[in-house]
N, C-alpha and C positions, 0 to 999 in steps of 0.2 A: 555257812560254812568256813572254814579256817581254810586259807590259801596254803598249798603245800609246794617248797622249793625243789627242784632239783639240777643237779649239775652233773654233766657230763664228764666220764673218767676216761681219755681216750687210750690210755696204757690196756685197760679193762675192756676196754669198748663197751662202755655201760652206763645208765644212769643213775647216781646215788643222791639219796634224800640228803638236803643240806636244812642247816636250821641258823637262817641270819641274823645278827645283832640287832639291838636295839637301834642302834646308829645307822645301820645298812638300811634298815627298814625306814627309819626319818628320812634319810638322805633320797630314798626310792620315791618316795611319797612327795618329799620338797621338789625333786626332777619333774615328776608330774603334774605337779601345781602349776610350775614356771611355765611348762610345755602349754599348759590349758591358758595360761594368762596370755602368752604370746600369741596363741593360736587368737584366742579371743580379741586381743587388742588389734590384729592384724585384720581379722575380720570386720571388727568394727570401721577403720580405718577405710577398709575396700569400700565398704557399703555406703558410707559416707560420702567417699571419693566417686563411686560410679553411681550413685542413687542420691540425687538432689533432694531435700526437704521443700515442703511446698513454699515454704518462706523463701528460701536459696533459689529456688525455682523461680519464684515471682521476682526477685530481685535480678536475676540475670536477665528476665524477659523485658524487665523496665530498662535495664542498661542498654540492651540491644535497640530498643525502641528509640530512647534517647539518641543513640549513637547513630541511629538511620536518620532522624529528624534532623539532627547536627549537619550529616551529610546531605543532605536535600536542601538545607537553608544555606551551605556554604558554595552548592551548585546554583541556587538562585541567587546568591550574593555575586557570584562569576558572573553570570548573564545580565544583571544589572548594571557590573561594572562595563560590559561591553556596551551597553544601550549606551551609555554615561559617555563613553569613550566618544562616538558616535558621534552625541550632542556637543562636546568638545570640539571637534573637528568642523562641524557646522558653524558652529559658534566662531570660530578662529578663522576659516578658510571660506566661509559663504557671506553670514550675515554682519561680521565686522568689516568685510572686504567691500558689501553694498555701500556701506555707512562709511566708508573712506576712514576706519580706525582701525589703531595697531591689535593686534592678537594679544590676548593675556599672554605675560611671560612665562615661559616652561618653567620656572621655577616655582611659581605661585600654584602651579599645578601638582608638582613633585612633591609628596608629603611621605614621612618618615615616621615609624614608630618604634623609639629605641627605649622608651620606657616600660623595661621587663615587670617592673614593681605593680605597672599597671593592671596586670594579668597574674600578680602572685597568687591572688586564690583560685585561680583555674588550675595550677600547677600541679595540687596535689588530688584532685579528681580523675576518675577512670577516663581514659582516652584526652589526656591533657592536651596534646599536641592538635587534635584535630578541633576542641575548644577554645584555644587560645588561637589557632590561626583563623577561625571563624569571627572570635571576637576582634581581631588585626583588621578583617576586610570589611566587617560592618563600620568599626571605628572611621576607615579610609573613604568608604562610599558616604559615609555622612559628612566629612569634612570635604569631599569633593562636591558633594550636592551643596554646600553652604556658599563653595567659592563659585560655582557654577550659577547659583541664584544670583549671588551678586552681580554675577557678569552680565545676566539677564536684566538684571534692573538696569545697568547702564546701558544695555543695547537697547532697551524700552526708550531711556531718555534720549538716546542718541536717534533713534526711530524717529521720534516728538520731534526733534531739532530738524532731522531731514525733512519731514512732512510738512514744515514750515519753508526750509528753504527750498523745496521742490515748489511750494505753490508759489514761491517767490520769484525763481527761475524764469525766465522769458522763454515761452514753450510754444506757442500759438500763433499762426498768422495775423497779423494787426488787421484783415479786411477778409470778411467772406471770399474764398478762391479757392474753393474744395477742388473745382476742374481746372485749377491753376491758368485760367486765360486773363487773367488778371498781371500774373506775371509780366515786368515791362524790362529791368535791366537787372542784373545782380552786382557784387561787390567787385571790387578790381577796377583795373583801369578801362578806361572809356574815353571816347570821344564826348568832348563838353559840346552842348546842343547850341550854345550860344557863342563861344570862344573858338570853338572848332579847333581846340587843342587836345593832346592828350594827357588826362588828367586821373587821380585816383578817386574811385568812386566810393565812400566811406560808408553806403548803406545798401537797400535795395528799394526799388520805385515798383509800385504797383498801379497800374493803370486803370481808374475808376471814374466814374461821373461824379462830379460836383454835388455833394450832399450825402456821398456812399457812408456809412457807418464806419468810424474808426475804434477800433478795440484795444483795452490795454492787455497786454501779452503775459502779463504776472502781477501778483499781489505787490504792492508798493506804495509810495506816496508820491505824489505831485510836488515837483520842485521847482517847476518854472512852466508858465502856464500862459504865454503873450506872444507879441510879436518878437522877431528876432530878424538882421539884418541877414538876407539871403535865405533865411529858411521861411520867412512870413510868419504866419501863425504858429508857434511851435509848443508842442508840450513834452516835458522831459520828466521821467517816473525814474524815483530811487526803488531799485527794489531790495537792496540791500545786499549782502555777502558780496560785494564789489560790481553787482549790474545794475545798469542805467539804460533806457532804451529812449530813443527820441521818435517823434511823430510830426512831420513837418509839412508845410504849405496848405494848411487846413482852411477848409473857408470858414469853420466856426468850432471854437473851442468851448466844450461843454463842462471842464472840470476847473479848478480853481487851486493855487498855490496852497500848498501843505494837506489838500485832501487825502484821505486814505482812498484806493480803489483796491478792485481784484480783478484776477484772469475774466477774461471775456466781459468786463463791464465797458460801454459805450462810453467814451471820452471824447470825443469830437467826429467832425464832416469832412470828407475829403473835399479838397479844392486848388486852386492855384495859384496863390499867395505865395510873394517872396519871388524869388530868382526862379522861374517856372514858365516851362512851352506849353504846358497843357493840365487838365487836371488829373491829380495823381498824387499819391501819398509816398513820400520818402520816409524811409524807416532805417534807424540805427540801433545797435547792441554795442554797447561799451563796457568791458570787462576790467576790474582795477584801471579805470580810466582807457584803456586802449579800444580802438575799434576791433571789432572780432564780425565775421561774416555771418549776417544774421539767419541765412539758409541751416546753418547748424543749431538753430532754436525753434525747430518746426517740429519737435519729436512727438508732441501729441495731436497734431494736423496730419503729418504725413506718413502713410507707409513706404517700406523701401523703394517701391516701384515709382510712388511718387516724388521722391524726393530724388532719384535718379532724373526723372523727369524735368523736376525744377529747375537742377543744375543747368541740365541740355537748353532749356529754354532762357534760363537767365545769363549764360556765356555763349550761346551761339546767335540768338536772333532778338535780344534784349536791347530794348531802346531807352537811352537814358533822358527825362524829362528837365533836369534840373543841372 
């Protein structure tokens, strides 16, 4: 059916039939087509914007999943850093202190990553900031773990050396004296039993029956094992690390010069040879060539109560035999 057009005449207040030209009809059709194209394009855009295709939805879901995994990984790296920090503090403030070693320099633990090119390939990816930050943390953790591993290797070696050192340090009483009843006299100024003058007693005396076993108080090498004026039969043991012990007035020497001995090994028998007023063991400890109080070197034998009791016995009612 042919379309009929009318136009309103305001003067006559009536609609009059009109006959559009070809151009007017063409322009009207073009206008309608333009409106249809704009509306269609807008509809397609809105549809694609608000309604994702299955492929786009799958990619978005994968991206969200990866972002979540990286966030969890970043959190785990942070937790690992805290654990490593605690290990570093224990290394510097406990293990190295016990082993008398210097802590690692702070500069060796502080690392920085300024190489932006190292992470350039991550900069163009979605969530680039999260990826780069996590990668930096992982690199930092890896390098810190390497440094700490080297530190622990050093600590293990120091510990091995310390075990040898501890085994050599005099650490027990030279005679069996659990009840402390054999404690005769301690270190310090005492009245000489023969000359009756005040003199410095450079060791400790243990009152024992002749023939009582005498033990090495630490690992070492016998450097003297024969008679010596004043000391009678004398054994000297070089323990290394600056420590030397002496065992005097022995009735019998059971070791020879140059012999290796271990802590607790029987090396001689108590006697009264040399300058002595009765059967006893005179025991000395020298550190770096100077005498030290032997009572400080019984830490493997005595608890705190026994230590205090031995000090009291040695100071107050001790008797010098040499």
